[in-house]
SETIGU-775223 format. One line per 2 residues: number of its first residue (from 1); their letters; for each residue x, y, z of C-alpha. Coordinates in pm, 1 decimal. Example, Ala and Ser with C-alpha at 12.3 -4.5 7.8 and 13.67 -1.06 7.14 Angstrom:
<atoms>
1> as> 1230.0,-450.0,780.0; 1367.0,-106.0,714.0
</atoms>
This chain:
<atoms>
1> ma> 0.0,0.0,0.0; 129.9,342.1,-86.7
3> kc> 146.3,570.0,214.3; 350.9,846.7,363.8
5> dl> 392.3,893.6,738.3; 467.2,1226.5,897.7
7> km> 597.4,1224.2,1254.0; 681.8,1506.3,1490.1
9> pd> 1049.3,1571.4,1562.5; 1175.4,1509.3,1916.0
11> df> 1226.3,1880.1,1991.7; 855.7,1942.0,1926.4
13> lk> 763.6,1661.4,2163.0; 979.7,1805.2,2442.7
15> kl> 818.5,2147.7,2408.0; 473.2,1994.7,2390.2
17> ss> 516.6,1809.3,2717.5; 545.8,2141.6,2898.3
19> lg> 207.2,2259.1,2775.0; -2.0,2049.1,3008.9
21> nr> -360.1,1965.2,2927.5; -361.7,2125.2,2579.4
23> td> -88.3,1894.0,2448.7; -321.5,1667.8,2250.7
25> ei> -512.5,1958.1,2095.4; -194.5,2139.7,1991.4
27> se> -32.3,1818.2,1864.5; -326.3,1761.3,1632.2
29> kv> -310.8,2113.6,1492.6; 65.0,2090.0,1438.8
31> le> 40.2,1754.6,1261.1; -249.5,1872.8,1045.2
33> ag> -44.8,2174.4,934.0; 246.3,1952.6,831.6
35> ge> 10.4,1699.5,676.3; -153.9,1964.1,458.6
37> vm> 186.0,2066.0,319.6; 267.6,1702.1,241.3
39> lr> -75.4,1642.0,88.1; -41.3,1938.1,-149.2
41> kv> 304.2,1822.3,-257.7; 190.6,1461.7,-313.6
43> kn> -115.0,1580.2,-511.3; 100.9,1800.8,-734.0
45> sl> 352.8,1522.1,-782.9; 79.7,1268.1,-862.9
47> sa> -86.6,1503.2,-1111.4; 246.3,1548.5,-1288.1
49> vv> 303.6,1174.8,-1342.1; -47.6,1048.5,-1420.1
51> gs> -80.7,1004.6,-1794.9; 265.0,1142.9,-1872.9
53> gt> 511.9,966.6,-2099.3; 274.3,699.3,-2223.5
55> ky> 271.2,536.8,-2566.2; -106.4,546.7,-2581.0
57> ds> -366.9,799.6,-2476.1; -413.4,814.1,-2100.3
59> rs> -712.3,626.5,-1958.5; -697.5,815.4,-1630.5
61> tg> -1034.2,892.0,-1474.5; -891.2,1115.8,-1202.0
63> el> -1025.4,884.3,-934.5; -680.3,814.3,-789.0
65> er> -609.6,1185.1,-746.5; -952.4,1248.8,-593.5
67> sl> -907.6,966.3,-344.0; -587.5,1114.8,-200.6
69> gl> -633.1,1267.3,143.4; -525.2,1295.7,507.1
71> sp> -621.2,1058.8,783.5; -738.7,1201.3,1113.5
73> vk> -467.8,1241.7,1375.6; -439.5,920.6,1575.2
75> vd> -247.9,817.6,1884.9; -64.5,484.1,1861.0
77> kn> -11.2,230.3,2140.0; 308.9,411.2,2246.0
79> gn> 128.7,744.5,2286.5; 273.4,897.7,1968.0
81> hd> 49.0,1114.2,1752.3; 56.6,1060.9,1376.8
83> ik> -120.6,1155.1,1057.4; -102.7,982.3,721.3
85> vg> -132.0,1085.9,359.9; -301.3,805.6,168.2
87> fa> -575.9,688.8,-60.9; -940.9,622.1,19.5
89> ep> -1056.9,272.5,-66.7; -1216.3,107.7,-260.6
91> rs> -1238.4,247.2,-612.4; -1575.0,276.0,-783.0
93> dg> -1487.9,-32.7,-990.8; -1404.8,-231.9,-675.2
95> gs> -1028.8,-215.9,-733.6; -764.0,-73.9,-505.4
97> na> -628.2,280.8,-524.3; -323.4,170.8,-325.0
99> ki> -246.8,-94.3,-588.4; -262.5,159.8,-870.3
101> an> -48.6,404.7,-672.1; 205.1,128.8,-609.0
103> il> 221.8,45.8,-981.0; 274.3,413.8,-1062.4
105> ey> 542.4,453.6,-795.5; 740.9,137.7,-871.3
107> gk> 626.6,35.2,-1221.5; 552.4,-312.1,-1352.9
109> hg> 652.9,-524.8,-1649.3; 614.0,-303.5,-1953.9
111> qp> 537.0,7.5,-1749.1; 826.4,213.1,-1614.3
113> ak> 815.4,355.3,-1263.6; 686.8,710.6,-1221.3
115> pf> 773.4,790.7,-861.2; 553.9,1054.3,-701.5
117> lk> 546.0,966.7,-329.9; 916.8,947.1,-253.0
119> pa> 1005.8,1273.6,-434.7; 711.0,1449.7,-269.9
121> ks> 815.5,1326.9,73.0; 1177.0,1433.2,38.5
123> gs> 1088.8,1758.5,-140.0; 847.8,1885.0,121.7
125> ks> 1011.7,1771.1,442.7; 1150.9,2112.0,537.2
127> aa> 834.2,2296.2,428.9; 621.7,2061.5,640.8
129> rd> 855.0,2106.7,936.8; 838.1,2486.7,896.2
131> am> 456.8,2479.3,881.7; 448.2,2262.3,1192.0
133> lk> 683.3,2495.7,1377.8; 483.4,2802.8,1275.3
135> tf> 158.4,2643.0,1393.4; 321.0,2530.4,1716.1
137> es> 454.6,2877.5,1792.9; 117.0,3029.1,1709.3
139> ev> -61.0,2790.8,1946.1; 192.8,2848.0,2223.7
141> gk> 153.2,3223.5,2175.0; -218.9,3187.8,2246.0
143> l> -152.3,3043.8,2592.6
</atoms>
């Protein structure tokens, strides 16, 4: 399954622990800010590769791009907050969006790889971190 995880850096977590009872609320806002940056980058990257460089006319319906979104912020068994960029399932034809995304990302016999997730992840890491920091500082300033 194609997915991209975004986790908070340790320095954010240390600052968050000093905020008391608003930690969970602020953590969610910070992760959502970073997640939105990643989502925009992945969408742009996906749009650039879908239907490009093909021998034949593209049969893209746009369903893969429309299914891309952010999960709600969740807390795992270790108490870490996370948010994921991924695809809603299933497709209208009963197939899997994750399968199609995986084929695009890594290719298959007769179809070269058109990576969109890995470049988006590495290309937006600092922008996501900056957005998270800005949101964090804004929330702390409200206290």
